[in-house]
C-alpha positions as CSV (number, residue, x, y, z in Angstrom):
1,M,102.1,89.8,90.7
2,G,103.4,92.8,88.0
3,K,105.0,95.2,89.3
4,P,103.3,98.4,91.1
5,W,102.7,101.5,89.2
6,A,103.0,105.3,90.4
7,A,103.3,108.6,88.9
8,P,106.7,110.1,88.4
9,G,107.4,112.3,91.5
10,Q,105.1,110.6,94.0
11,V,106.4,109.8,97.0
12,I,106.3,105.8,98.2
13,G,106.8,104.7,101.7
14,L,108.7,101.3,102.0
15,L,108.1,98.6,104.8
16,G,109.8,95.6,104.4
17,G,109.8,92.5,106.2
18,S,108.9,88.7,106.2
19,F,105.3,89.7,107.9
20,D,105.3,85.9,109.3
21,P,102.3,86.5,110.3
22,P,101.1,90.2,109.3
23,H,99.3,91.8,112.1
24,P,97.6,95.0,113.3
25,G,100.9,96.8,114.6
26,H,102.2,96.8,110.6
27,V,98.9,98.0,109.9
28,H,99.1,100.5,112.5
29,L,102.8,101.7,110.9
30,S,101.2,102.3,107.6
31,L,98.6,104.2,108.2
32,E,100.3,106.2,110.8
33,A,103.2,106.3,108.1
34,L,100.4,107.7,105.1
35,K,99.5,110.2,107.0
36,R,102.2,111.5,109.7
37,L,104.9,111.2,106.0
38,R,101.9,112.7,103.4
39,L,102.6,109.2,101.3
40,D,101.4,109.0,97.6
41,Q,102.1,105.1,98.4
42,L,103.2,102.9,100.7
43,W,104.6,99.4,99.2
44,W,104.6,96.6,102.0
45,L,108.0,94.3,100.8
46,V,107.2,90.9,101.5
47,S,110.2,89.0,101.7
48,P,110.8,85.5,100.2
49,G,112.9,84.7,103.1
50,N,116.2,82.6,103.4
51,P,116.0,79.1,102.8
52,I,118.7,78.5,104.8
53,K,117.7,79.7,107.8
54,P,116.8,77.3,110.3
55,N,113.5,78.3,110.6
56,P,112.2,79.4,107.5
57,P,109.1,81.9,107.1
58,A,105.7,80.3,105.8
59,P,105.7,80.1,102.2
60,L,105.8,83.4,100.2
61,P,102.0,83.1,98.9
62,A,100.5,82.5,101.9
63,R,102.1,85.3,103.4
64,M,101.7,87.7,100.9
65,A,97.4,86.1,100.7
66,A,97.6,87.1,104.4
67,A,99.0,90.8,104.0
68,R,96.3,91.0,101.6
69,A,93.7,89.7,103.8
70,V,95.1,91.8,107.3
71,M,95.6,95.2,105.0
72,Q,93.1,96.8,103.0
73,H,93.9,100.2,102.2
74,P,93.7,101.8,98.7
75,K,96.8,103.6,99.1
76,V,99.1,100.4,100.1
77,R,100.1,98.0,97.6
78,I,101.3,94.3,98.8
79,T,104.2,93.8,96.8
80,D,106.9,90.7,96.2
81,L,109.3,93.0,95.1
82,E,112.1,91.6,96.0
83,A,111.5,87.8,94.7
84,E,111.2,89.5,91.6
85,F,114.7,91.0,92.0
86,G,116.3,88.4,93.5
87,T,117.5,90.4,96.6
88,T,117.6,89.6,100.3
89,A,119.7,92.4,101.2
90,T,117.7,96.0,102.1
91,V,120.8,97.6,100.3
92,D,120.6,96.0,97.4
93,T,116.6,95.9,97.0
94,L,116.7,99.7,97.2
95,A,119.2,99.8,94.7
96,A,116.9,97.5,92.4
97,L,113.9,99.9,93.6
98,Q,115.9,102.9,92.3
99,R,116.7,101.5,89.0
100,A,113.2,100.1,88.2
101,Y,111.4,103.5,89.5
102,P,114.0,106.1,88.9
103,K,111.3,109.1,88.6
104,L,110.2,108.2,92.2
105,R,110.7,109.7,95.8
106,F,111.0,106.1,98.2
107,I,110.8,106.5,102.1
108,W,112.0,103.7,104.3
109,L,109.9,102.8,107.3
110,M,111.3,100.7,109.9
111,G,110.5,100.2,113.7
112,A,112.1,101.7,116.5
113,D,113.3,97.9,117.3
114,N,115.1,97.9,113.8
115,L,117.3,100.8,114.4
116,A,118.7,99.5,117.2
117,Q,119.8,96.9,115.4
118,L,120.7,98.1,112.3
119,H,124.2,97.9,112.3
120,L,123.7,94.2,112.1
121,W,122.4,94.8,108.3
122,D,124.3,94.0,105.7
123,R,126.1,97.4,104.6
124,W,123.8,99.3,106.9
125,P,125.4,103.2,106.2
126,E,124.5,102.5,102.6
127,I,121.0,102.5,103.6
128,M,121.0,105.7,104.9
129,H,123.0,107.4,102.0
130,Q,120.1,105.6,99.8
131,V,116.7,107.1,100.9
132,P,115.2,109.2,103.7
133,V,113.9,106.7,106.6
134,A,111.4,107.4,109.1
135,V,112.0,105.6,112.7
136,F,108.2,105.0,114.4
137,A,107.9,104.1,118.0
138,R,107.9,100.8,119.7
139,P,107.3,99.8,123.2
140,G,110.9,99.8,125.3
141,Q,112.8,101.0,122.5
142,R,113.2,104.6,122.2
143,L,116.2,104.3,124.3
144,P,118.0,101.2,122.6
145,A,117.3,102.9,118.9
146,L,118.2,106.4,119.8
147,T,121.2,105.3,121.6
148,S,121.7,102.9,119.0
149,K,125.3,103.1,117.0
150,A,123.5,103.5,113.8
151,A,121.6,106.9,115.1
152,Q,125.0,107.9,116.4
153,R,126.8,107.8,113.1
154,F,123.6,109.6,112.0
155,A,123.3,111.9,114.3
156,R,123.7,115.2,112.3
157,Q,120.9,114.1,110.1
158,R,118.5,113.6,112.0
159,L,115.5,116.0,111.6
160,R,112.6,117.4,113.8
161,R,109.1,115.5,113.9
162,G,107.9,118.6,112.3
163,R,109.6,118.0,108.8
164,A,108.3,114.6,108.6
165,P,105.9,115.8,105.7
166,V,108.5,116.9,103.9
167,L,110.9,114.0,104.4
168,G,110.5,112.1,101.0
169,H,111.6,115.2,99.3
170,L,115.0,115.5,100.8
171,A,118.5,114.2,99.6
172,P,119.2,111.3,101.8
173,P,121.2,110.8,104.5
174,A,118.0,112.4,106.4
175,W,115.8,110.3,109.4
176,L,113.5,111.4,111.7
177,Y,112.0,109.9,114.7
178,L,107.9,109.6,114.8
179,D,106.1,109.0,118.4
180,M,103.0,107.3,118.1
181,P,100.5,105.8,119.9
182,M,102.3,102.1,120.7
183,R,100.9,98.7,120.0
184,D,102.9,95.8,121.4
185,D,102.0,93.5,118.3
186,S,105.0,91.2,117.0
187,S,105.3,88.8,114.6
188,T,107.4,86.5,116.8
189,A,105.1,86.9,119.5
190,L,101.9,85.4,117.4
191,R,104.1,82.9,116.1
192,L,104.5,81.7,119.4
193,R,101.1,81.8,120.0
194,E,100.0,80.0,117.2
195,K,102.7,76.9,118.5
196,G,101.5,77.1,122.1
197,R,98.0,76.3,120.9
198,A,98.9,73.6,118.2
199,M,100.7,71.9,121.2
200,R,97.5,72.5,123.5
201,A,95.4,70.7,120.7
202,E,97.3,67.6,120.6
């Protein structure tokens, strides 16, 4: 698909992942982000996946179609920009986005479970210096997230949640943690559930 369009100066939320499969938790986070961060648009970055992993995700076209089916909102774009850019690491994807869209403002969106393990991501401190980051609550992840290596390293750059509406206009590093009504959806759980159904059907 072609690159999404946005007007100069707009604030775009970025939600990355394999979306294998996309589920109501992704939708819930997206709707909360649009409202709380006052985003002009939100782009889902459906990753092509890593073919050398032992359990690669479903084919990209299938995941794109599933994402479009589950997330239907006029401000949300389902994209395969990582495949188009040829990037796999978030830090490289963000750099490519900023080159392609130098007049846009981006916010990286993640669940608290991702903040808890952010220090395992490739060149993760650079991510915090590239764009503002909004972290959304996940069941059972508040303590692991807020005591994580990333949270401790960037503790002085954490903002109070009341700054959420202006986060996209701030210079990084800047991040905040947002509570929201909890949903216990996960792609891993859904895959295991589908696998169990298939085994019972055999």
